[in-house]
BALOBA-1460 file (C-alpha; in Angstrom, 3 decimals):
// residues 398
<rec num="1" residu="x" x="25.280" y="-17.043" z="-8.686"/>
<rec num="2" residu="x" x="27.205" y="-15.925" z="-11.760"/>
<rec num="3" residu="x" x="24.005" y="-15.666" z="-13.816"/>
<rec num="4" residu="x" x="22.331" y="-13.602" z="-11.083"/>
<rec num="5" residu="x" x="25.354" y="-11.305" z="-10.949"/>
<rec num="6" residu="x" x="25.348" y="-10.831" z="-14.732"/>
<rec num="7" residu="x" x="21.594" y="-10.198" z="-14.737"/>
<rec num="8" residu="x" x="22.044" y="-7.589" z="-12.046"/>
<rec num="9" residu="x" x="24.826" y="-5.995" z="-14.060"/>
<rec num="10" residu="x" x="22.603" y="-5.816" z="-17.152"/>
<rec num="11" residu="x" x="19.768" y="-4.224" z="-15.197"/>
<rec num="12" residu="x" x="22.203" y="-1.831" z="-13.551"/>
<rec num="13" residu="x" x="23.302" y="-0.626" z="-16.977"/>
<rec num="14" residu="x" x="19.677" y="-0.099" z="-18.000"/>
<rec num="15" residu="x" x="18.952" y="1.859" z="-14.843"/>
<rec num="16" residu="x" x="21.888" y="4.156" z="-15.523"/>
<rec num="17" residu="x" x="20.492" y="5.174" z="-18.907"/>
<rec num="18" residu="x" x="18.475" y="8.405" z="-18.911"/>
<rec num="19" residu="x" x="14.814" y="8.372" z="-19.787"/>
<rec num="20" residu="x" x="13.913" y="9.183" z="-23.370"/>
<rec num="21" residu="x" x="12.193" y="12.342" z="-24.562"/>
<rec num="22" residu="x" x="9.441" y="13.656" z="-22.250"/>
<rec num="23" residu="x" x="10.339" y="11.097" z="-19.584"/>
<rec num="24" residu="x" x="8.850" y="8.136" z="-21.480"/>
<rec num="25" residu="x" x="10.798" y="5.003" z="-22.221"/>
<rec num="26" residu="x" x="10.754" y="3.062" z="-25.444"/>
<rec num="27" residu="x" x="8.820" y="-0.249" z="-25.294"/>
<rec num="28" residu="x" x="11.912" y="-2.314" z="-26.099"/>
<rec num="29" residu="x" x="13.816" y="-0.830" z="-23.141"/>
<rec num="30" residu="x" x="10.871" y="-1.465" z="-20.826"/>
<rec num="31" residu="x" x="10.724" y="-5.071" z="-21.991"/>
<rec num="32" residu="x" x="14.472" y="-5.539" z="-21.620"/>
<rec num="33" residu="x" x="14.442" y="-4.202" z="-18.058"/>
<rec num="34" residu="x" x="11.438" y="-6.393" z="-17.225"/>
<rec num="35" residu="x" x="13.272" y="-9.461" z="-18.511"/>
<rec num="36" residu="x" x="16.399" y="-8.595" z="-16.537"/>
<rec num="37" residu="x" x="14.421" y="-8.037" z="-13.350"/>
<rec num="38" residu="x" x="12.452" y="-11.242" z="-13.940"/>
<rec num="39" residu="x" x="15.722" y="-13.173" z="-13.953"/>
<rec num="40" residu="x" x="16.378" y="-11.903" z="-10.436"/>
<rec num="41" residu="x" x="12.842" y="-12.706" z="-9.251"/>
<rec num="42" residu="x" x="12.464" y="-16.215" z="-10.654"/>
<rec num="43" residu="x" x="15.004" y="-17.996" z="-8.407"/>
<rec num="44" residu="x" x="13.342" y="-16.444" z="-5.345"/>
<rec num="45" residu="x" x="9.875" y="-17.459" z="-6.537"/>
<rec num="46" residu="x" x="11.022" y="-21.022" z="-7.185"/>
<rec num="47" residu="x" x="12.790" y="-21.317" z="-3.838"/>
<rec num="48" residu="x" x="9.632" y="-20.372" z="-1.933"/>
<rec num="49" residu="x" x="7.168" y="-22.185" z="-4.194"/>
<rec num="50" residu="x" x="5.012" y="-19.156" z="-4.937"/>
<rec num="51" residu="x" x="2.537" y="-18.933" z="-7.818"/>
<rec num="52" residu="x" x="3.710" y="-15.443" z="-8.824"/>
<rec num="53" residu="x" x="6.134" y="-12.793" z="-7.621"/>
<rec num="54" residu="x" x="6.649" y="-9.192" z="-8.701"/>
<rec num="55" residu="x" x="8.996" y="-6.355" z="-7.831"/>
<rec num="56" residu="x" x="9.724" y="-2.758" z="-8.763"/>
<rec num="57" residu="x" x="12.256" y="0.022" z="-8.232"/>
<rec num="58" residu="x" x="10.787" y="3.510" z="-7.870"/>
<rec num="59" residu="x" x="12.248" y="7.013" z="-8.067"/>
<rec num="60" residu="x" x="10.479" y="10.398" z="-7.940"/>
<rec num="61" residu="x" x="9.954" y="10.067" z="-11.704"/>
<rec num="62" residu="x" x="7.979" y="6.843" z="-11.212"/>
<rec num="63" residu="x" x="8.721" y="3.143" z="-11.774"/>
<rec num="64" residu="x" x="12.154" y="2.706" z="-13.345"/>
<rec num="65" residu="x" x="12.068" y="-1.104" z="-13.427"/>
<rec num="66" residu="x" x="9.174" y="-3.558" z="-13.004"/>
<rec num="67" residu="x" x="9.341" y="-7.341" z="-13.201"/>
<rec num="68" residu="x" x="6.881" y="-10.185" z="-12.690"/>
<rec num="69" residu="x" x="7.293" y="-13.958" z="-12.860"/>
<rec num="70" residu="x" x="5.138" y="-17.046" z="-12.341"/>
<rec num="71" residu="x" x="1.478" y="-17.790" z="-12.896"/>
<rec num="72" residu="x" x="-1.799" y="-16.017" z="-12.285"/>
<rec num="73" residu="x" x="-3.217" y="-19.316" z="-11.060"/>
<rec num="74" residu="x" x="-1.040" y="-22.155" z="-9.815"/>
<rec num="75" residu="x" x="-0.935" y="-25.293" z="-11.911"/>
<rec num="76" residu="x" x="-2.185" y="-24.122" z="-15.277"/>
<rec num="77" residu="x" x="-1.458" y="-20.419" z="-15.516"/>
<rec num="78" residu="x" x="-1.527" y="-18.249" z="-17.544"/>
<rec num="79" residu="x" x="1.726" y="-16.346" z="-16.843"/>
<rec num="80" residu="x" x="1.637" y="-13.037" z="-15.024"/>
<rec num="81" residu="x" x="2.707" y="-9.844" z="-16.770"/>
<rec num="82" residu="x" x="4.251" y="-6.620" z="-15.483"/>
<rec num="83" residu="x" x="0.832" y="-4.982" z="-15.925"/>
<rec num="84" residu="x" x="-1.007" y="-7.500" z="-13.734"/>
<rec num="85" residu="x" x="-2.650" y="-6.336" z="-10.524"/>
<rec num="86" residu="x" x="-1.581" y="-7.438" z="-7.063"/>
<rec num="87" residu="x" x="-3.448" y="-7.015" z="-3.804"/>
<rec num="88" residu="x" x="-1.827" y="-4.408" z="-1.546"/>
<rec num="89" residu="x" x="-3.610" y="-5.236" z="1.713"/>
<rec num="90" residu="x" x="-2.695" y="-2.823" z="4.490"/>
<rec num="91" residu="x" x="-0.377" y="-0.859" z="2.207"/>
<rec num="92" residu="x" x="-3.741" y="0.790" z="1.437"/>
<rec num="93" residu="x" x="-3.463" y="2.603" z="4.784"/>
<rec num="94" residu="x" x="-0.931" y="5.132" z="3.474"/>
<rec num="95" residu="x" x="-3.393" y="5.894" z="0.670"/>
<rec num="96" residu="x" x="-6.242" y="6.474" z="3.140"/>
<rec num="97" residu="x" x="-4.011" y="8.799" z="5.173"/>
<rec num="98" residu="x" x="-3.052" y="10.664" z="1.991"/>
<rec num="99" residu="x" x="-6.741" y="10.989" z="1.128"/>
<rec num="100" residu="x" x="-7.437" y="12.528" z="4.557"/>
<rec num="101" residu="x" x="-4.516" y="14.897" z="3.967"/>
<rec num="102" residu="x" x="-6.294" y="16.370" z="0.937"/>
<rec num="103" residu="x" x="-9.134" y="17.430" z="3.246"/>
<rec num="104" residu="x" x="-6.652" y="18.840" z="5.760"/>
<rec num="105" residu="x" x="-5.210" y="21.030" z="3.010"/>
<rec num="106" residu="x" x="-8.711" y="22.219" z="2.131"/>
<rec num="107" residu="x" x="-9.106" y="23.359" z="5.729"/>
<rec num="108" residu="x" x="-12.239" y="21.330" z="6.502"/>
<rec num="109" residu="x" x="-10.423" y="19.312" z="9.160"/>
<rec num="110" residu="x" x="-7.044" y="19.312" z="10.891"/>
<rec num="111" residu="x" x="-4.931" y="16.481" z="12.233"/>
<rec num="112" residu="x" x="-6.077" y="17.581" z="15.690"/>
<rec num="113" residu="x" x="-9.779" y="17.383" z="14.842"/>
<rec num="114" residu="x" x="-11.383" y="15.077" z="17.407"/>
<rec num="115" residu="x" x="-13.737" y="12.192" z="16.717"/>
<rec num="116" residu="x" x="-16.487" y="14.125" z="18.471"/>
<rec num="117" residu="x" x="-15.967" y="17.019" z="16.049"/>
<rec num="118" residu="x" x="-15.577" y="14.835" z="12.955"/>
<rec num="119" residu="x" x="-18.528" y="12.545" z="13.743"/>
<rec num="120" residu="x" x="-21.107" y="14.671" z="15.605"/>
<rec num="121" residu="x" x="-23.985" y="12.388" z="14.558"/>
<rec num="122" residu="x" x="-22.518" y="9.692" z="16.806"/>
<rec num="123" residu="x" x="-22.316" y="11.920" z="19.883"/>
<rec num="124" residu="x" x="-25.002" y="10.030" z="21.778"/>
<rec num="125" residu="x" x="-23.601" y="6.551" z="21.125"/>
<rec num="126" residu="x" x="-19.872" y="7.382" z="21.184"/>
<rec num="127" residu="x" x="-18.052" y="6.179" z="24.277"/>
<rec num="128" residu="x" x="-16.893" y="9.276" z="26.210"/>
<rec num="129" residu="x" x="-13.238" y="8.208" z="26.024"/>
<rec num="130" residu="x" x="-13.290" y="8.357" z="22.221"/>
<rec num="131" residu="x" x="-14.564" y="11.929" z="22.041"/>
<rec num="132" residu="x" x="-11.161" y="13.539" z="22.533"/>
<rec num="133" residu="x" x="-9.224" y="11.151" z="20.256"/>
<rec num="134" residu="x" x="-7.753" y="13.014" z="17.279"/>
<rec num="135" residu="x" x="-7.538" y="12.018" z="13.633"/>
<rec num="136" residu="x" x="-3.749" y="12.022" z="13.975"/>
<rec num="137" residu="x" x="-4.024" y="9.492" z="16.809"/>
<rec num="138" residu="x" x="-6.383" y="7.361" z="14.727"/>
<rec num="139" residu="x" x="-3.872" y="7.261" z="11.850"/>
<rec num="140" residu="x" x="-1.044" y="6.420" z="14.279"/>
<rec num="141" residu="x" x="-2.958" y="3.482" z="15.851"/>
<rec num="142" residu="x" x="-3.009" y="5.366" z="19.144"/>
<rec num="143" residu="x" x="-6.708" y="6.247" z="19.442"/>
<rec num="144" residu="x" x="-7.676" y="3.248" z="21.565"/>
<rec num="145" residu="x" x="-9.264" y="1.108" z="18.848"/>
<rec num="146" residu="x" x="-8.637" y="-2.573" z="19.409"/>
<rec num="147" residu="x" x="-6.845" y="-4.937" z="17.068"/>
<rec num="148" residu="x" x="-10.066" y="-6.849" z="16.450"/>
<rec num="149" residu="x" x="-11.257" y="-6.129" z="12.904"/>
<rec num="150" residu="x" x="-14.870" y="-7.310" z="13.199"/>
<rec num="151" residu="x" x="-17.269" y="-4.939" z="14.932"/>
<rec num="152" residu="x" x="-19.108" y="-5.950" z="18.120"/>
<rec num="153" residu="x" x="-22.006" y="-8.191" z="17.124"/>
<rec num="154" residu="x" x="-20.960" y="-8.154" z="13.461"/>
<rec num="155" residu="x" x="-18.804" y="-11.004" z="12.157"/>
<rec num="156" residu="x" x="-16.628" y="-10.842" z="9.062"/>
<rec num="157" residu="x" x="-19.009" y="-13.312" z="7.430"/>
<rec num="158" residu="x" x="-21.988" y="-11.068" z="8.074"/>
<rec num="159" residu="x" x="-20.036" y="-8.084" z="6.765"/>
<rec num="160" residu="x" x="-19.178" y="-9.995" z="3.602"/>
<rec num="161" residu="x" x="-22.798" y="-11.074" z="3.069"/>
<rec num="162" residu="x" x="-24.360" y="-7.610" z="3.515"/>
<rec num="163" residu="x" x="-26.171" y="-6.148" z="0.509"/>
<rec num="164" residu="x" x="-26.363" y="-2.614" z="1.888"/>
<rec num="165" residu="x" x="-24.298" y="0.148" z="0.311"/>
<rec num="166" residu="x" x="-20.756" y="0.380" z="1.584"/>
<rec num="167" residu="x" x="-21.455" y="3.817" z="3.051"/>
<rec num="168" residu="x" x="-24.380" y="2.427" z="5.049"/>
<rec num="169" residu="x" x="-22.306" y="-0.561" z="6.117"/>
<rec num="170" residu="x" x="-19.545" y="1.717" z="7.381"/>
<rec num="171" residu="x" x="-22.086" y="3.868" z="9.235"/>
<rec num="172" residu="x" x="-23.368" y="0.785" z="11.036"/>
<rec num="173" residu="x" x="-19.777" y="-0.291" z="11.697"/>
<rec num="174" residu="x" x="-18.968" y="3.087" z="13.249"/>
<rec num="175" residu="x" x="-22.023" y="2.943" z="15.490"/>
<rec num="176" residu="x" x="-20.889" y="-0.423" z="16.842"/>
<rec num="177" residu="x" x="-17.179" y="0.261" z="17.381"/>
<rec num="178" residu="x" x="-17.597" y="3.779" z="18.757"/>
<rec num="179" residu="x" x="-20.064" y="2.579" z="21.406"/>
<rec num="180" residu="x" x="-17.534" y="0.077" z="22.740"/>
<rec num="181" residu="x" x="-15.025" y="1.195" z="25.362"/>
<rec num="182" residu="x" x="-11.516" y="1.808" z="23.963"/>
<rec num="183" residu="x" x="-8.954" y="-0.895" z="24.638"/>
<rec num="184" residu="x" x="-6.696" y="1.839" z="26.032"/>
<rec num="185" residu="x" x="-6.998" y="5.531" z="26.779"/>
<rec num="186" residu="x" x="-6.552" y="7.462" z="23.488"/>
<rec num="187" residu="x" x="-3.046" y="8.799" z="23.019"/>
<rec num="188" residu="x" x="-1.358" y="6.409" z="25.433"/>
<rec num="189" residu="x" x="-0.817" y="3.078" z="23.647"/>
<rec num="190" residu="x" x="0.063" y="1.802" z="20.187"/>
<rec num="191" residu="x" x="-2.245" y="-0.974" z="18.988"/>
<rec num="192" residu="x" x="-2.352" y="-1.791" z="15.284"/>
<rec num="193" residu="x" x="-5.997" y="-1.454" z="14.297"/>
<rec num="194" residu="x" x="-7.923" y="-1.922" z="11.073"/>
<rec num="195" residu="x" x="-10.869" y="-0.449" z="12.945"/>
<rec num="196" residu="x" x="-9.176" y="2.911" z="13.205"/>
<rec num="197" residu="x" x="-8.570" y="3.152" z="9.468"/>
<rec num="198" residu="x" x="-12.136" y="2.127" z="8.674"/>
<rec num="199" residu="x" x="-13.244" y="4.974" z="10.945"/>
<rec num="200" residu="x" x="-10.837" y="7.304" z="9.106"/>
<rec num="201" residu="x" x="-12.302" y="6.249" z="5.760"/>
<rec num="202" residu="x" x="-15.817" y="6.877" z="7.045"/>
<rec num="203" residu="x" x="-14.772" y="10.373" z="8.124"/>
<rec num="204" residu="x" x="-13.501" y="10.986" z="4.584"/>
<rec num="205" residu="x" x="-16.869" y="9.847" z="3.222"/>
<rec num="206" residu="x" x="-18.639" y="12.490" z="5.285"/>
<rec num="207" residu="x" x="-16.204" y="15.209" z="4.264"/>
<rec num="208" residu="x" x="-16.305" y="14.305" z="0.574"/>
<rec num="209" residu="x" x="-19.979" y="13.314" z="0.471"/>
<rec num="210" residu="x" x="-19.134" y="10.198" z="-1.514"/>
<rec num="211" residu="x" x="-18.042" y="6.612" z="-0.815"/>
<rec num="212" residu="x" x="-14.389" y="6.105" z="0.100"/>
<rec num="213" residu="x" x="-13.847" y="4.187" z="-3.140"/>
<rec num="214" residu="x" x="-15.122" y="7.105" z="-5.231"/>
<rec num="215" residu="x" x="-12.956" y="9.563" z="-3.303"/>
<rec num="216" residu="x" x="-9.888" y="7.385" z="-3.779"/>
<rec num="217" residu="x" x="-10.396" y="7.332" z="-7.536"/>
<rec num="218" residu="x" x="-11.207" y="11.022" z="-7.720"/>
<rec num="219" residu="x" x="-8.483" y="12.384" z="-5.443"/>
<rec num="220" residu="x" x="-5.639" y="9.845" z="-5.801"/>
<rec num="221" residu="x" x="-5.917" y="7.329" z="-8.635"/>
<rec num="222" residu="x" x="-7.040" y="9.646" z="-11.438"/>
<rec num="223" residu="x" x="-4.635" y="12.547" z="-10.696"/>
<rec num="224" residu="x" x="-1.720" y="10.084" z="-10.513"/>
<rec num="225" residu="x" x="-2.724" y="8.071" z="-13.599"/>
<rec num="226" residu="x" x="-3.318" y="4.875" z="-11.607"/>
<rec num="227" residu="x" x="-5.704" y="3.405" z="-14.160"/>
<rec num="228" residu="x" x="-5.332" y="-0.231" z="-13.062"/>
<rec num="229" residu="x" x="-6.140" y="0.433" z="-9.415"/>
<rec num="230" residu="x" x="-9.311" y="-0.920" z="-7.861"/>
<rec num="231" residu="x" x="-10.731" y="-2.676" z="-4.826"/>
<rec num="232" residu="x" x="-11.188" y="-6.268" z="-3.735"/>
<rec num="233" residu="x" x="-10.196" y="-9.382" z="-5.711"/>
<rec num="234" residu="x" x="-7.901" y="-8.734" z="-8.664"/>
<rec num="235" residu="x" x="-9.514" y="-11.069" z="-11.224"/>
<rec num="236" residu="x" x="-13.015" y="-11.022" z="-12.706"/>
<rec num="237" residu="x" x="-15.469" y="-13.734" z="-11.579"/>
<rec num="238" residu="x" x="-15.069" y="-16.891" z="-13.635"/>
<rec num="239" residu="x" x="-11.915" y="-15.632" z="-15.349"/>
<rec num="240" residu="x" x="-8.139" y="-15.779" z="-14.978"/>
<rec num="241" residu="x" x="-7.644" y="-12.306" z="-16.401"/>
<rec num="242" residu="x" x="-5.606" y="-11.281" z="-13.328"/>
<rec num="243" residu="x" x="-3.749" y="-13.144" z="-10.555"/>
<rec num="244" residu="x" x="-5.828" y="-15.305" z="-8.228"/>
<rec num="245" residu="x" x="-4.995" y="-15.350" z="-4.504"/>
<rec num="246" residu="x" x="-3.681" y="-18.590" z="-2.976"/>
<rec num="247" residu="x" x="-3.511" y="-20.315" z="0.380"/>
<rec num="248" residu="x" x="-1.508" y="-23.301" z="1.542"/>
<rec num="249" residu="x" x="-3.575" y="-26.235" z="2.821"/>
<rec num="250" residu="x" x="-1.917" y="-29.464" z="3.969"/>
<rec num="251" residu="x" x="1.250" y="-28.459" z="2.176"/>
<rec num="252" residu="x" x="-0.554" y="-27.787" z="-1.122"/>
<rec num="253" residu="x" x="-0.953" y="-24.428" z="-2.856"/>
<rec num="254" residu="x" x="-4.679" y="-23.861" z="-3.424"/>
<rec num="255" residu="x" x="-6.008" y="-21.074" z="-5.702"/>
<rec num="256" residu="x" x="-9.019" y="-19.070" z="-4.527"/>
<rec num="257" residu="x" x="-11.499" y="-18.273" z="-7.296"/>
<rec num="258" residu="x" x="-12.566" y="-14.635" z="-7.727"/>
<rec num="259" residu="x" x="-15.588" y="-13.745" z="-5.626"/>
<rec num="260" residu="x" x="-16.472" y="-12.633" z="-2.092"/>
<rec num="261" residu="x" x="-14.201" y="-15.281" z="-0.564"/>
<rec num="262" residu="x" x="-11.170" y="-13.966" z="-2.445"/>
<rec num="263" residu="x" x="-10.779" y="-10.925" z="-0.193"/>
<rec num="264" residu="x" x="-11.838" y="-9.458" z="3.105"/>
<rec num="265" residu="x" x="-15.253" y="-7.711" z="3.196"/>
<rec num="266" residu="x" x="-15.220" y="-4.587" z="1.038"/>
<rec num="267" residu="x" x="-16.388" y="-2.638" z="4.084"/>
<rec num="268" residu="x" x="-12.775" y="-2.875" z="5.280"/>
<rec num="269" residu="x" x="-11.616" y="-0.896" z="2.241"/>
<rec num="270" residu="x" x="-9.859" y="2.035" z="3.973"/>
<rec num="271" residu="x" x="-7.801" y="-0.461" z="5.988"/>
<rec num="272" residu="x" x="-6.745" y="-2.641" z="3.074"/>
<rec num="273" residu="x" x="-8.625" y="-3.614" z="-0.101"/>
<rec num="274" residu="x" x="-6.740" y="-1.772" z="-2.868"/>
<rec num="275" residu="x" x="-5.239" y="-3.729" z="-5.755"/>
<rec num="276" residu="x" x="-3.014" y="-2.276" z="-8.466"/>
<rec num="277" residu="x" x="-0.307" y="-3.086" z="-10.941"/>
<rec num="278" residu="x" x="3.131" y="-2.499" z="-9.483"/>
<rec num="279" residu="x" x="3.560" y="0.309" z="-11.982"/>
<rec num="280" residu="x" x="0.495" y="2.072" z="-10.617"/>
<rec num="281" residu="x" x="1.438" y="1.426" z="-7.009"/>
<rec num="282" residu="x" x="4.825" y="2.906" z="-7.903"/>
<rec num="283" residu="x" x="3.102" y="6.073" z="-9.133"/>
<rec num="284" residu="x" x="1.580" y="6.564" z="-5.694"/>
<rec num="285" residu="x" x="4.926" y="5.918" z="-3.977"/>
<rec num="286" residu="x" x="6.706" y="8.205" z="-6.453"/>
<rec num="287" residu="x" x="4.311" y="10.974" z="-5.475"/>
<rec num="288" residu="x" x="5.490" y="10.539" z="-1.883"/>
<rec num="289" residu="x" x="9.112" y="10.572" z="-3.028"/>
<rec num="290" residu="x" x="8.500" y="13.852" z="-4.872"/>
<rec num="291" residu="x" x="6.941" y="15.131" z="-1.631"/>
<rec num="292" residu="x" x="5.081" y="17.966" z="-3.304"/>
<rec num="293" residu="x" x="8.152" y="19.373" z="-5.049"/>
<rec num="294" residu="x" x="7.044" y="18.360" z="-8.544"/>
<rec num="295" residu="x" x="3.804" y="17.336" z="-10.235"/>
<rec num="296" residu="x" x="1.497" y="15.610" z="-10.036"/>
<rec num="297" residu="x" x="1.899" y="16.574" z="-6.416"/>
<rec num="298" residu="x" x="-1.534" y="16.069" z="-4.724"/>
<rec num="299" residu="x" x="-0.260" y="17.850" z="-1.593"/>
<rec num="300" residu="x" x="2.129" y="20.628" z="-0.590"/>
<rec num="301" residu="x" x="5.701" y="19.930" z="0.580"/>
<rec num="302" residu="x" x="4.652" y="20.979" z="4.074"/>
<rec num="303" residu="x" x="1.898" y="18.359" z="4.228"/>
<rec num="304" residu="x" x="4.193" y="15.638" z="2.912"/>
<rec num="305" residu="x" x="6.748" y="16.654" z="5.551"/>
<rec num="306" residu="x" x="4.088" y="15.996" z="8.188"/>
<rec num="307" residu="x" x="3.175" y="12.637" z="6.663"/>
<rec num="308" residu="x" x="6.834" y="11.582" z="6.578"/>
<rec num="309" residu="x" x="7.899" y="12.873" z="10.001"/>
<rec num="310" residu="x" x="8.787" y="10.235" z="12.545"/>
<rec num="311" residu="x" x="6.328" y="10.655" z="15.427"/>
<rec num="312" residu="x" x="7.496" y="11.862" z="18.817"/>
<rec num="313" residu="x" x="6.103" y="8.656" z="20.345"/>
<rec num="314" residu="x" x="6.192" y="5.274" z="18.665"/>
<rec num="315" residu="x" x="7.256" y="4.334" z="15.170"/>
<rec num="316" residu="x" x="4.027" y="4.554" z="13.166"/>
<rec num="317" residu="x" x="2.036" y="7.425" z="11.665"/>
<rec num="318" residu="x" x="-0.139" y="8.172" z="8.629"/>
<rec num="319" residu="x" x="0.085" y="4.655" z="7.181"/>
<rec num="320" residu="x" x="3.854" y="4.274" z="7.501"/>
<rec num="321" residu="x" x="6.193" y="2.486" z="9.872"/>
<rec num="322" residu="x" x="9.460" y="4.321" z="10.585"/>
<rec num="323" residu="x" x="12.845" y="2.588" z="10.764"/>
<rec num="324" residu="x" x="16.504" y="3.576" z="10.761"/>
<rec num="325" residu="x" x="18.522" y="1.988" z="7.933"/>
<rec num="326" residu="x" x="22.025" y="2.821" z="6.751"/>
<rec num="327" residu="x" x="21.091" y="2.026" z="3.129"/>
<rec num="328" residu="x" x="18.478" y="4.788" z="3.353"/>
<rec num="329" residu="x" x="20.810" y="7.356" z="4.900"/>
<rec num="330" residu="x" x="18.651" y="7.471" z="8.025"/>
<rec num="331" residu="x" x="14.909" y="7.128" z="8.411"/>
<rec num="332" residu="x" x="13.060" y="4.912" z="5.927"/>
<rec num="333" residu="x" x="9.321" y="4.311" z="5.639"/>
<rec num="334" residu="x" x="7.808" y="0.866" z="5.333"/>
<rec num="335" residu="x" x="4.531" y="-1.020" z="5.268"/>
<rec num="336" residu="x" x="3.408" y="-4.553" z="4.527"/>
<rec num="337" residu="x" x="-0.047" y="-5.801" z="3.683"/>
<rec num="338" residu="x" x="-1.892" y="-9.099" z="3.498"/>
<rec num="339" residu="x" x="-5.470" y="-10.310" z="3.350"/>
<rec num="340" residu="x" x="-4.101" y="-13.796" z="4.306"/>
<rec num="341" residu="x" x="-4.143" y="-14.785" z="0.596"/>
<rec num="342" residu="x" x="-1.780" y="-12.182" z="-0.910"/>
<rec num="343" residu="x" x="1.201" y="-10.238" z="0.378"/>
<rec num="344" residu="x" x="2.843" y="-6.933" z="-0.530"/>
<rec num="345" residu="x" x="5.542" y="-4.719" z="0.971"/>
<rec num="346" residu="x" x="7.044" y="-1.292" z="0.291"/>
<rec num="347" residu="x" x="10.295" y="0.248" z="1.533"/>
<rec num="348" residu="x" x="10.790" y="3.951" z="0.834"/>
<rec num="349" residu="x" x="13.965" y="5.932" z="1.471"/>
<rec num="350" residu="x" x="13.117" y="9.661" z="1.245"/>
<rec num="351" residu="x" x="16.735" y="10.685" z="1.907"/>
<rec num="352" residu="x" x="17.934" y="8.573" z="-1.022"/>
<rec num="353" residu="x" x="14.885" y="9.378" z="-3.168"/>
<rec num="354" residu="x" x="14.015" y="5.800" z="-4.082"/>
<rec num="355" residu="x" x="11.745" y="2.950" z="-3.029"/>
<rec num="356" residu="x" x="11.293" y="-0.750" z="-3.729"/>
<rec num="357" residu="x" x="8.077" y="-2.756" z="-3.978"/>
<rec num="358" residu="x" x="7.409" y="-6.484" z="-3.843"/>
<rec num="359" residu="x" x="4.193" y="-8.481" z="-4.099"/>
<rec num="360" residu="x" x="2.943" y="-12.037" z="-4.461"/>
<rec num="361" residu="x" x="-0.420" y="-13.765" z="-4.797"/>
<rec num="362" residu="x" x="0.164" y="-16.051" z="-1.811"/>
<rec num="363" residu="x" x="0.709" y="-15.150" z="1.820"/>
<rec num="364" residu="x" x="1.393" y="-17.638" z="4.631"/>
<rec num="365" residu="x" x="5.031" y="-18.006" z="5.611"/>
<rec num="366" residu="x" x="6.503" y="-18.048" z="2.116"/>
<rec num="367" residu="x" x="5.077" y="-14.789" z="0.789"/>
<rec num="368" residu="x" x="6.661" y="-12.441" z="3.357"/>
<rec num="369" residu="x" x="10.015" y="-14.237" z="3.186"/>
<rec num="370" residu="x" x="10.154" y="-14.025" z="-0.597"/>
<rec num="371" residu="x" x="9.102" y="-10.370" z="-0.671"/>
<rec num="372" residu="x" x="11.739" y="-9.510" z="1.928"/>
<rec num="373" residu="x" x="14.381" y="-11.183" z="-0.245"/>
<rec num="374" residu="x" x="13.147" y="-9.312" z="-3.305"/>
<rec num="375" residu="x" x="13.220" y="-6.025" z="-1.379"/>
<rec num="376" residu="x" x="16.793" y="-6.633" z="-0.218"/>
<rec num="377" residu="x" x="17.949" y="-7.551" z="-3.719"/>
<rec num="378" residu="x" x="16.333" y="-4.475" z="-5.270"/>
<rec num="379" residu="x" x="17.733" y="-2.174" z="-2.593"/>
<rec num="380" residu="x" x="21.241" y="-3.461" z="-3.256"/>
<rec num="381" residu="x" x="20.701" y="-3.188" z="-6.998"/>
<rec num="382" residu="x" x="19.570" y="0.420" z="-6.741"/>
<rec num="383" residu="x" x="22.449" y="1.306" z="-4.423"/>
<rec num="384" residu="x" x="24.862" y="0.003" z="-7.041"/>
<rec num="385" residu="x" x="23.339" y="2.366" z="-9.627"/>
<rec num="386" residu="x" x="23.382" y="5.317" z="-7.246"/>
<rec num="387" residu="x" x="27.147" y="5.266" z="-6.763"/>
<rec num="388" residu="x" x="29.237" y="8.444" z="-6.360"/>
<rec num="389" residu="x" x="29.719" y="8.660" z="-10.146"/>
<rec num="390" residu="x" x="25.940" y="8.551" z="-10.579"/>
<rec num="391" residu="x" x="24.629" y="10.834" z="-7.808"/>
<rec num="392" residu="x" x="20.975" y="11.548" z="-7.215"/>
<rec num="393" residu="x" x="19.474" y="14.595" z="-8.831"/>
<rec num="394" residu="x" x="19.533" y="17.449" z="-6.278"/>
<rec num="395" residu="x" x="16.294" y="18.749" z="-4.885"/>
<rec num="396" residu="x" x="15.267" y="22.334" z="-5.530"/>
<rec num="397" residu="x" x="17.335" y="24.681" z="-3.407"/>
<rec num="398" residu="x" x="20.209" y="22.264" z="-2.834"/>
């Protein structure tokens, strides 16, 4: 415990130091902070028997500390680095909602646009109850889409094996799910649904006249400098150039080689196939912390206010779950993601202007527990640096 305390003290001192000229840190300071954070992560990784574990602290300026420990592949490595990519799973959903928000700002749709208006080519096959569901309801899991990910008559295996373009696959997917009766009347019931976010991504494809993946790169990743971000398995086929996902079978940790079996079908992209280094993921989260007040902004403060507003009904909207936490001075935003082989989680406190990230390349029971412990440790660490003698930088107008 003493060594953990001293490590936390060292990292606290680093976090108190201002950034160097032009907001960029010197490589030796980055390395020192990574080593200090790694010392906090390693005991948690060992306790839960994970191949690798990573964490980050984020402010509106971006990642202020990133650490990673363990191995890309269990057994014989090599070690992970702070620049390695981790699978974000359903944490992708906030990115898909942000992508839709760029079209809202352009005026081509609104949050109240209905599925009938957004997808007129499906008018004849769309179940009548879906026609009045709004995009806002879709992104709040309140549009009536069921929790079943596979489409009627289309298994995950068949989706994974398809050789059609992703846009054509998603068109076929829409035709199948929209023809099925909703599991509840739109607007009445919360039901977490990957289907809804796949539909949202397909709407973006029609608005942007390009695949969802291309739009994500063009409208989010490139403007924010998220150069490591991509889709599907992290590592290249036949290589250990990035972390491999893992599962636990009969008490043994088993690595999954890169390939189609290392992720869900790419068709599911808008619901959860993004991978990124924690530094790049932090750049996306930092953009939300800036909330349009500084660049790169992507969206106006008014649009971010909508994305971050706790809904009148329920506790989920626009790819975020809403919770009340004293450490966040009120409402905090959260999401977790897993493709059953990786796990990631983000906690963002807009009122305190910081967030924490955690990720591992193994899910099951151990991954979520370890990431929760990492999140708690990083929250406490940041709170210790944000004491009254080190107040947050005021927002414009305060």
